[in-house]
GUVO-382915 format. One record per residue (C-alpha): residue in one letter; x, y, z. Coordinates in steps of 0.02 Angstrom, whole numbers, padded with zeros to 5 digits, always signed. Example, Ala and Ser with C-alpha at 12.3 -4.5 7.8 and 13.67 -1.06 7.14 Angstrom:
<atoms>
A+00615-00225+00390
S+00684-00053+00357
</atoms>
This chain:
<atoms>
M-01856-03799-02359
P-01941-03723-02513
L-01842-03598-02613
S-01905-03421-02591
R-01961-03311-02735
R-01804-03207-02705
I-01689-03356-02732
F-01785-03407-02888
L-01773-03234-02964
S-01592-03205-02918
T-01538-03366-03002
A-01642-03343-03159
T-01509-03246-03253
A-01374-03369-03205
M-01485-03512-03265
A-01508-03429-03433
A-01320-03411-03453
T-01278-03587-03396
P-01270-03728-03524
I-01396-03859-03468
L-01420-04020-03562
K-01600-04049-03610
A-01679-04200-03527
V-01701-04346-03644
A-01831-04482-03640
H-01727-04623-03567
P-01751-04712-03401
E-01718-04606-03248
T-01547-04621-03167
T-01543-04611-02977
I-01391-04550-02881
R-01364-04550-02693
V-01283-04398-02615
S-01212-04387-02438
Y-01165-04231-02340
A-01130-04155-02170
P-01172-04069-02056
A-01356-04104-02022
A-01384-03919-01983
L-01369-03882-02170
K-01505-04004-02220
G-01607-03862-02298
L-01463-03814-02413
Y-01442-03988-02486
E-01629-04015-02505
A-01643-03850-02598
L-01493-03891-02707
A-01562-04063-02751
R-01732-03990-02797
R-01658-03856-02909
F-01548-03983-02996
M-01693-04103-03026
D-01795-03958-03096
T-01664-03936-03232
R-01627-04123-03253
P-01788-04221-03227
D-01701-04373-03300
I-01589-04382-03145
K-01658-04415-02972
V-01558-04362-02819
V-01583-04459-02658
L-01502-04380-02505
D-01427-04491-02371
T-01468-04453-02190
P-01338-04322-02139
V-01210-04350-02002
A-01148-04227-01873
T-00974-04181-01936
Y-00858-04196-02085
D-00748-04315-01984
D-00898-04427-01951
L-00942-04420-02136
V-00773-04476-02199
Q-00766-04618-02072
Q-00940-04672-02126
T-00888-04665-02309
L-00732-04770-02278
R-00839-04902-02190
Q-00963-04899-02333
S-00822-04927-02457
I-00784-05093-02372
T-00965-05152-02380
K-00992-05083-02556
Q-01130-04966-02495
M-01055-04796-02536
P-01161-04656-02606
D-01123-04598-02784
V-01075-04421-02734
S-01022-04347-02568
H-00996-04171-02499
Q-00840-04205-02395
G-00746-04084-02284
L-00603-04010-02384
N-00480-04083-02258
Q-00558-04256-02273
I-00541-04286-02459
R-00361-04346-02448
P-00404-04504-02348
L-00524-04552-02487
T-00387-04532-02617
N-00266-04633-02511
R-00390-04778-02512
R-00424-04755-02698
T-00605-04723-02653
A-00630-04553-02737
V-00637-04548-02927
P-00518-04424-03014
L-00618-04289-03102
D-00487-04231-03228
G-00561-04334-03370
F-00734-04261-03342
I-00665-04084-03331
G-00556-04103-03486
S-00691-04179-03596
D-00833-04062-03547
P-00845-03917-03671
T-00946-03811-03548
W-00820-03820-03405
K-00711-03673-03454
T-00860-03555-03448
I-00936-03619-03287
G-00840-03498-03175
V-00731-03602-03057
P-00550-03538-03057
D-00407-03664-03071
A-00334-03597-02908
V-00492-03651-02817
T-00495-03821-02901
S-00319-03853-02836
W-00382-03855-02656
A-00441-04034-02681
S-00299-04096-02791
Y-00172-04227-02738
S-00026-04305-02832
G-00069-04203-02985
K-00250-04261-02995
T-00413-04173-02954
Y-00515-04278-02834
G-00644-04151-02781
L-00717-03983-02827
P-00739-03854-02687
F-00923-03816-02662
G-00954-03705-02510
I-00811-03617-02423
S-00806-03579-02238
I-00704-03424-02200
P-00647-03371-02026
V-00750-03227-01958
L-00800-03146-01794
F-00985-03136-01753
Y-01038-02991-01641
N-01193-02966-01537
T-01202-02780-01569
D-01328-02751-01430
L-01197-02809-01306
V-01061-02713-01398
K-01160-02551-01374
K-01200-02589-01191
A-01013-02610-01161
G-00976-02441-01241
G-00916-02508-01409
D-00962-02446-01582
P-01041-02578-01697
N-00991-02470-01846
S-00808-02467-01795
L-00765-02641-01736
P-00585-02681-01688
A-00467-02745-01822
D-00332-02825-01713
W-00327-02947-01567
D-00288-02812-01439
G-00448-02722-01484
V-00553-02880-01496
I-00493-02944-01327
E-00520-02775-01243
L-00697-02764-01311
G-00730-02941-01253
K-00673-02896-01077
K-00790-02746-01073
I-00936-02854-01128
G-00892-02987-00999
A-00891-02851-00864
L-01076-02819-00895
G-01115-02964-00777
Q-01287-03046-00767
G-01225-03205-00848
I-01149-03116-00998
S-00984-03180-01070
G-00871-03076-01181
L-00763-03166-01309
Y-00746-03348-01362
V-00616-03403-01490
E-00649-03579-01552
Y-00496-03689-01541
T-00578-03858-01571
N-00651-03869-01745
T-00576-04022-01830
G-00406-03938-01838
W-00469-03790-01940
S-00457-03664-01799
F-00273-03697-01761
Q-00231-03691-01947
T-00323-03526-01957
L-00223-03453-01813
V-00057-03514-01883
G-00104-03450-02056
S-00153-03280-01988
F+00024-03262-01920
G+00098-03310-02090
G+00135-03493-02054
R+00087-03662-02124
M+00070-03840-02060
M+00208-03926-02160
S+00335-03889-02294
E+00286-03898-02478
D+00368-04070-02496
E+00284-04128-02334
K+00449-04184-02260
K+00456-04056-02119
I+00334-03988-01991
E+00325-03799-02004
F+00200-03747-01871
D+00340-03769-01742
G+00411-03596-01783
P+00358-03419-01732
P+00181-03427-01807
G+00141-03582-01706
L+00209-03506-01546
Q+00115-03343-01579
S-00045-03443-01601
L-00022-03532-01434
N+00028-03370-01349
L-00136-03295-01408
L-00234-03443-01340
Q-00144-03427-01173
R-00187-03243-01168
L-00369-03276-01208
G-00382-03400-01065
R-00294-03281-00946
E-00400-03130-00995
G-00573-03203-00981
Q-00619-03330-01116
P-00759-03432-01035
A-00722-03615-01001
F-00852-03673-01127
E-00847-03821-01242
R-00864-03765-01423
D-01049-03810-01437
Q-01087-03724-01271
A-01009-03564-01339
R-01112-03575-01498
Q-01271-03599-01398
A-01227-03453-01284
F-01207-03340-01436
R-01374-03396-01505
A-01454-03361-01336
G-01384-03184-01332
T-01270-03213-01182
L-01103-03211-01274
G-01040-03051-01356
I-00911-03110-01483
I-00870-03280-01557
F-00739-03333-01684
T-00804-03473-01792
S-00842-03517-01972
S-00942-03404-02087
S-01052-03554-02128
A-01145-03522-01964
L-01211-03354-02026
N-01386-03404-02078
S-01411-03507-01920
Y-01354-03364-01809
Q-01462-03240-01901
Q-01614-03350-01872
S-01572-03365-01687
A-01542-03178-01668
A-01702-03125-01757
G-01809-03027-01635
K-01682-03047-01493
F-01526-02949-01541
D-01435-02872-01688
L-01293-02971-01764
K-01144-02913-01863
V-01001-03004-01951
G-00823-02942-01933
P-00663-03000-02019
F-00542-03114-01927
P-00385-03017-01875
I-00235-03032-01991
S-00068-03031-01901
S+00052-03049-02048
A+00072-02980-02224
N+00091-03163-02278
A-00071-03220-02197
K-00165-03364-02278
F-00321-03447-02212
P-00372-03630-02236
A-00530-03645-02339
G-00653-03734-02227
G-00814-03804-02293
N-00830-03946-02416
G-00788-04011-02587
I-00887-04132-02693
V-00813-04303-02731
M-00873-04437-02850
L-00874-04612-02776
T-00967-04720-02900
D-00875-04825-03030
D-01033-04860-03131
P-01017-04767-03299
A-01201-04719-03310
K-01205-04655-03132
Q-01039-04565-03158
K-01115-04470-03303
A-01264-04418-03196
A-01152-04381-03047
W-01044-04265-03152
E-01198-04167-03204
Y-01243-04145-03019
V-01065-04093-02974
K-01058-03968-03117
F-01227-03895-03070
A-01179-03877-02886
V-01020-03778-02924
G-01102-03682-03066
P-01190-03513-03054
V-01363-03579-03006
G-01301-03704-02877
Q-01186-03575-02800
S-01326-03447-02788
V-01436-03574-02699
M-01291-03619-02584
V-01250-03441-02532
Q-01431-03392-02501
T-01468-03544-02392
S-01306-03545-02291
G-01161-03437-02236
Y-01038-03521-02353
A-00940-03412-02473
P-00955-03455-02659
V-00816-03524-02769
N-00895-03470-02934
T-00840-03304-03008
V-00982-03298-03135
A-01108-03310-02994
M-01021-03173-02892
E-01013-03055-03042
D-01196-03077-03087
A-01271-02905-03053
V-01447-02974-03032
G-01392-03134-02945
L-01265-03142-02805
G-01205-02965-02840
K-01377-02899-02796
F-01394-03022-02652
F-01231-02960-02573
E-01291-02780-02589
Q-01451-02824-02497
H-01364-02938-02370
P-01196-02858-02329
Q-01160-02980-02187
H-01138-03117-02318
R-01014-03011-02414
V-00886-03003-02272
A-00834-03184-02296
A-00834-03175-02486
Q-00714-03027-02481
R-00582-03139-02402
L-00576-03269-02542
S-00409-03203-02606
L-00329-03250-02439
M-00390-03430-02442
T-00286-03584-02473
G-00315-03770-02454
W-00370-03843-02287
Y-00217-03947-02252
T-00231-04135-02226
F-00081-04223-02151
P-00005-04366-02251
G-00027-04546-02198
E-00168-04632-02106
N-00167-04531-01945
N-00244-04363-01994
S-00387-04380-01868
K-00266-04428-01728
I-00156-04279-01772
I-00305-04162-01764
K-00349-04228-01591
T-00168-04207-01534
I-00169-04026-01593
E-00333-03986-01508
D-00281-04072-01346
H-00127-03961-01337
C-00229-03805-01377
H-00342-03848-01231
L-00194-03869-01113
V-00132-03696-01161
I-00296-03601-01154
S-00338-03682-00986
Q-00168-03623-00920
K-00110-03802-00887
K+00041-03791-01002
D+00144-03643-01061
P+00149-03610-01250
A+00332-03651-01281
T+00323-03818-01188
A+00158-03860-01272
L+00228-03821-01445
S+00379-03934-01417
S+00267-04075-01354
L+00143-04049-01495
T+00280-04055-01628
K+00346-04219-01560
G+00171-04291-01547
V+00125-04247-01726
D+00293-04306-01794
A+00267-04476-01714
L+00102-04494-01809
L+00173-04447-01980
P+00239-04576-02103
H+00429-04589-02106
</atoms>
């Protein structure tokens, strides 16, 4: 997908301020880059082109994308056995830990510490810590998914709601959803995603002030009030009209204009805007906060280095640095719904600052960055199994097959059995 004139102009200032090494006349270095999901193909093609424009001595070859972050990490682990891994990979922020456990990801601390341009590039240490394990940095966050509510404002108005005064709490959101659902003619009201590689449940627990495990990872902590409140909310949603859709069915219904409200990741923004164009007006609303201690897991992905070849590592670091730098972040925001991690890019009055003024729907997610924390990955080898256990229990609750308290007790025992002891 070619970069528009707007993207080119809005990144020009950031380019001028970003230290870029001048290409030298030595043989071209080629690096392979993998990513997910396939729906964001245009983003990674645009990013690769912009990088190669600034570094013609480095060629980026993109792997065929896979459907999900979970699929990507499993593919990468298989490739590590056959020695066919890419050099760089955009992994889900909750999937980097398995790569560190297998000693597959390369620590980046040496590259960060020896690069004189790093301190001015604009990535805060707090953000870098989201992909750090055992005191080492194994990935750099690239594009952040933030929990949001998407509204079909045409349906909101038909149901008597005010698109300029959307509800701020669950009572209001659920009530509006019921009014939209009462419109009939195949229209559904509200859908809260509860299956999204564990991110949705973490978001709910975090919104009630809870966390998955203790700081020392010796004790499950979602088994307290925040976990029960999360399951109570899911039970209520199922009881008060959430349609019995699979996640992808709900997303398609929203795109088709037959679903009024959906909770999902901000990364879907550009896709939903394209679907809504000419059919209905779309608006982004913040996810309800139910605790003064609320923290949300940063969805999205971080970039990991996988190659152990010194020449490719050098080229790979230049790609990583560009992607999280002002130009790469501007390209990322303007071709996706991800929120940026680069403060220099966000403060650029003629770059992202201007873009957010002209595209206020993108700003909603970015305004929540201060509430974000790491997307938690459970210790040991069973993270994927734990995620499935969590989502299975969420389904039992929302479908009214198990009450929240019983489900939480069963879920706690199920997760504990999959943790290392």
